[in-house]
N, C-alpha and C positions, 0 to 999 in steps of 0.2 A: 579496461578503461583507465586512462591516466587521471590522476586526481585533478589536474588542471582543466580537464574536460568534463568534470562532474556538473551536470545541469542542476542537480539538487543543491550543491553548494553555491553555485552561481546565483540561483534564485533565492537561496537562504540569506545571502549577504545583506541585501537591503532591509530584510526583516530584523536582522541582528543590529544593524545600524540604528533602526528605529527603537529597538528595545534596550540596547546597551551602549549606544554611541559609536561613532565611526572608528575611533582608535581601537577600542576593545573588539569591535566586530572584525576589523582587519586582522588582529592577532589570532582570533578564534578561527577564521577561515584559513589562515596560513598553517596553523597547527592541524586543522582538520584535513587539509590537503596532504600533509605528511603522514598522518595516521591512516588516511584512506589508502595511500600507496602501500603502507605496511600491511593493511588488511587484505588487499588484493594479492600481495606477494605471499602472505601466509596461506591463502586459499587458492593458489594458482592452479591446483589440480582439480578444482571443482568442475562439474560438467558445464559445457557452454550453455546449455538450456537454463542454467541458473543465473546467468549473467544479467538478464533483463531485470531480475529481482535484486540480486546481491549487489551488483556494481552500479546499478542505476539508483537504487533506493536504500537497501538495507545497510551496506557498508558506509555510504555517505552519511546516513543518519547516525550510525554508531560513532563515526569519526567526529561529527559535529558535537554529539553529546559528550564524548570524552574530552574534546577540545574545550568545551565550555566549562567542564568541571576543572580542568587544568588551569583555566583562566579565572577560577574563583566564583563561577556562577553556581548558586545553590542548586542542588540536585533536582528538586521538584520544579523549580523555575526553568531549568534547562529542558526538562521533559515537557513542560507546558508550552514552551516556545516551539519546540519541534513538532509536537502534536497539533497545535493550532496552525502552524505553517503548512503541514502536509494536508490537513483538512481543507485549508483555504485553496491550496493548489488544485485540489480535486474539483472545485466548483466549475472550472472551465470545461473539464471532461463531462461533467453532468449536464452543462448547458449544451454542449455539442451533441450529446446523445439525445436530448430532448428535441433539438432542432432536426436531427436526422429522422426521428420517429414521427415528425409531422407529415412525412410522406404517407398518403392514404394506404392503409392495410399493412404497412411494414411491421407494425407491432406484432402481427401474427407470427413472424419469423424469429422473434426474440428468444423464446425458450430454447429452440433447437440451436440457434446461433451461439448462445451463451454456453450451451453444453459442449459444442465443438470447440469453442474458444478456451473453455476451462480445461478440457482434456489435452489440448495442444500446448497451452502456455502455463498451465498450473497442474501439470501431470507429475508423475513420479520422477521423470528425468530432471525436472526442475526442483525436486526436493519435497514435493507435496504428496499427500496420500489421501484420497477421497473414498468415501463409501457412497456409491450411487444408489439413489432410491427410485428416481424416475427421470426420464429424459425423452420427451415426445413433443408433439406440436402444441400441446396445451400447457405443459409444465416441465420445468427443470428443477430437480430437488436433489441435493446431496449434502452429506456431512463431511466437512474437511477435518480429518483426524490428525494429520501432521502438516505443519506449516513452517517453512524456513524463516519467515518473518519472526515468528515466535521463537523457534528453536535457536536461531543464530543470535538474536538479541539477548536471550537468556544466557547463552554460552558466553557472551561478552559482557554480562553483568548489567544489562540495561533493559529489563523487561518492561519498564514503564513507558518506553517509547513505541511499543507495539500498538497501543490503543489508537494512536493517530492513523496508522495504516488501516486498522479495522474501521474506524469511523469514516475514513475517506470513501470506503465502499458505499456506505449509506448516502453520502453526498453525491457520489457519481451515479448510483443506480436507483436511489429512491426517487419516486415521482417521475420515472422515465416517461410514462404515458398513462392517461386516465384509465385505459383498458388493461393495464398491466399492474400486477401486485408484486412488489419486492418485499421479501420478508426474511428476517434473520433475528432470532431471539437470543443468541449467545455467540461468543467467539472465544477462541483460545487466548487471545490477547487480553480479554476482559474476564479471565478466570473461568471460562466455560470448559466443558470437556470436549467440545468440538466447535466448529463454525457451521451452523445449520443454514445453508443457503437455499433460497427458494424464489423462483420467478414464475408467476402463474398468469395466464390469461384469465381475466375475471369471467366467471361462468356465463354471465349474460351477454358476453361478447364473443363466445366461441362459435 
């Protein structure tokens, strides 16, 4: 993915304008585009399955963070901007999921659907490693032991921007449907030993 085509950076630009002013925002995005291109080149040999994570989200976030630091933005402020931005971006996904699940009875398919989706898009080919506990019609439960969002951000010296990705899951999947329970008590990005995911059909609705 070319830096100029980064949806992440394109959508981040107006946020930076609001937070830092138009001139500074423009300089940051220009720097970030250059850094993103470098990150993609450095990791050109990574599996294609990782690209939906690295090139769409992880590398643009790292590039934006590094660019803000180079433009004199204080480290904690830069992380706060990126984390709040990504959480806000996830609100649309959460609303779309809630709208789809208004279809009568569709909620019953969610645990198995999420298990299939996780194995396909968040599997070992994409850099993840999960310990599965349960995946059936009533419950999906697993512990994510290895996550490229955490590992890559740590490798590039910006672990503080991982929490925005973690919290975005809660925004997207929390309160999906009154008959479903989304639960996660810890994440790797918030200093947990794993990310313990669980989606359950509430017992009274099975």
